[in-house]
C-alpha positions as CSV (number, residue, x, y, z in Angstrom):
1,X,21.4,-30.6,9.4
2,X,21.6,-26.9,8.7
3,X,20.3,-24.4,11.2
4,X,17.4,-22.6,9.7
5,X,16.2,-19.1,10.5
6,X,12.7,-19.1,12.0
7,X,10.3,-16.8,10.2
8,X,6.7,-16.1,11.3
9,X,4.8,-15.2,8.2
10,X,1.5,-13.3,8.6
11,X,-1.0,-14.8,6.1
12,X,-3.7,-12.2,5.5
13,X,-6.1,-14.7,4.0
14,X,-6.6,-16.4,7.4
15,X,-6.5,-20.2,7.5
16,X,-7.3,-20.7,3.8
17,X,-5.3,-19.9,0.7
18,X,-6.4,-17.2,-1.7
19,X,-4.9,-15.8,-5.0
20,X,-2.7,-13.5,-3.0
21,X,-1.1,-16.5,-1.3
22,X,0.1,-18.2,-4.5
23,X,3.8,-17.1,-4.4
24,X,4.3,-17.9,-0.7
25,X,2.3,-21.1,-1.0
26,X,4.4,-22.2,-3.9
27,X,7.6,-21.4,-2.0
28,X,6.2,-23.5,0.9
29,X,5.2,-26.5,-1.1
30,X,8.2,-26.5,-3.5
31,X,10.6,-26.4,-0.6
32,X,12.1,-23.0,-1.5
33,X,12.1,-21.8,2.1
34,X,14.3,-24.8,3.2
35,X,16.6,-24.2,0.2
36,X,17.2,-20.7,1.7
37,X,17.7,-22.1,5.2
38,X,14.4,-20.6,6.4
39,X,11.9,-22.3,8.7
40,X,8.7,-20.5,7.8
41,X,5.6,-20.8,10.0
42,X,2.3,-19.4,8.6
43,X,0.4,-17.3,11.1
44,X,-3.3,-16.8,9.9
45,X,-4.7,-13.3,10.3
46,X,-7.7,-11.7,8.6
47,X,-6.8,-9.1,6.0
48,X,-3.8,-7.2,4.9
49,X,-4.2,-4.5,7.6
50,X,-4.2,-7.1,10.3
51,X,-1.2,-8.8,8.7
52,X,0.8,-5.6,8.7
53,X,-0.3,-4.7,12.3
54,X,0.9,-8.2,13.5
55,X,4.4,-7.3,12.2
56,X,4.3,-3.8,13.9
57,X,3.1,-5.4,17.1
58,X,5.9,-8.0,17.0
59,X,3.6,-11.0,16.7
60,X,5.0,-11.9,13.3
61,X,8.2,-11.2,11.4
62,X,7.0,-10.5,7.9
63,X,3.7,-10.2,6.0
64,X,2.5,-10.0,2.5
65,X,-0.5,-8.4,0.9
66,X,-1.7,-5.5,-1.1
67,X,-0.5,-2.0,-1.4
68,X,-3.4,-0.5,0.5
69,X,-2.3,-1.5,4.0
70,X,1.3,-0.3,3.3
71,X,0.0,3.1,2.2
72,X,-2.3,3.3,5.2
73,X,0.5,2.6,7.7
74,X,3.0,4.8,5.8
75,X,0.6,7.7,5.8
76,X,0.3,7.3,9.6
77,X,4.1,7.4,9.9
78,X,4.6,3.7,10.6
79,X,8.0,2.2,9.6
80,X,6.7,-0.3,7.0
81,X,8.4,-1.0,3.6
82,X,7.6,-3.0,0.5
83,X,10.6,-5.3,0.0
84,X,9.4,-7.0,-3.2
85,X,6.2,-6.7,-5.3
86,X,4.6,-8.8,-7.9
87,X,2.6,-5.8,-9.1
88,X,3.6,-4.3,-12.4
89,X,1.9,-1.0,-11.9
90,X,-1.0,0.8,-10.3
91,X,-4.0,2.4,-11.8
92,X,-3.9,5.5,-9.5
93,X,-3.5,9.0,-10.9
94,X,-3.8,12.5,-9.7
95,X,-5.8,14.4,-12.4
96,X,-6.2,18.2,-12.1
97,X,-7.8,20.8,-14.3
98,X,-5.4,22.6,-16.7
99,X,-6.0,25.9,-15.0
100,X,-3.9,24.7,-11.9
101,X,-0.3,25.5,-12.5
102,X,1.3,25.3,-9.0
103,X,1.1,23.1,-6.0
104,X,-0.2,26.0,-3.9
105,X,-3.3,26.1,-6.1
106,X,-4.3,22.6,-4.9
107,X,-4.9,23.8,-1.3
108,X,-8.5,24.1,-0.3
109,X,-9.8,22.2,-3.3
110,X,-11.9,19.1,-3.3
111,X,-10.2,15.8,-4.1
112,X,-12.3,12.8,-5.2
113,X,-11.7,9.4,-3.7
114,X,-13.0,5.9,-4.2
115,X,-13.8,6.0,-0.5
116,X,-12.3,6.9,2.8
117,X,-9.7,4.3,3.7
118,X,-9.5,3.1,0.1
119,X,-6.2,2.8,-1.8
120,X,-6.9,6.1,-3.5
121,X,-7.4,7.8,-0.1
122,X,-4.1,6.5,1.3
123,X,-2.2,7.3,-1.9
124,X,-3.7,10.8,-1.8
125,X,-2.7,11.3,1.8
126,X,0.9,10.4,1.0
127,X,0.9,12.7,-2.0
128,X,-0.5,15.6,0.0
129,X,2.2,15.0,2.6
130,X,4.9,15.0,-0.1
131,X,3.6,18.3,-1.5
132,X,3.7,19.8,2.0
133,X,-0.1,20.4,2.0
134,X,-1.9,19.7,5.3
135,X,-4.6,17.1,5.1
136,X,-7.0,19.6,6.7
137,X,-6.4,21.9,3.6
138,X,-8.1,19.4,1.3
139,X,-11.8,18.9,0.9
140,X,-11.9,15.1,0.7
141,X,-14.8,13.9,-1.4
């Protein structure tokens, strides 16, 4: 018998399976983990933020979920990374009026969001950081 590496997998859908679980559920039921010498234990948590937090707190080894939680924790300086993604692209854009020609002109303006804590908010926070604009220099709407 081969020694298998134990992996605690945070499942953000809790004790049930949802559409986001399909790839990991298939790997479990098709024996893919065993083929790779992994002993995967599903740890139910509620939501992607809770799944990622469980990794940061050392309760689990890995998690999976949407991009939103990753962006939230990255914008807060947490050491999280996306290793693989099934997503082909995102529908997030920064749209500005033609009269703005430099990054400095974006300071002090209002930026529209879907909502505070939404994917657009976290992506905008990362963008602002990359542009060396303070979050307090933006009028978040």
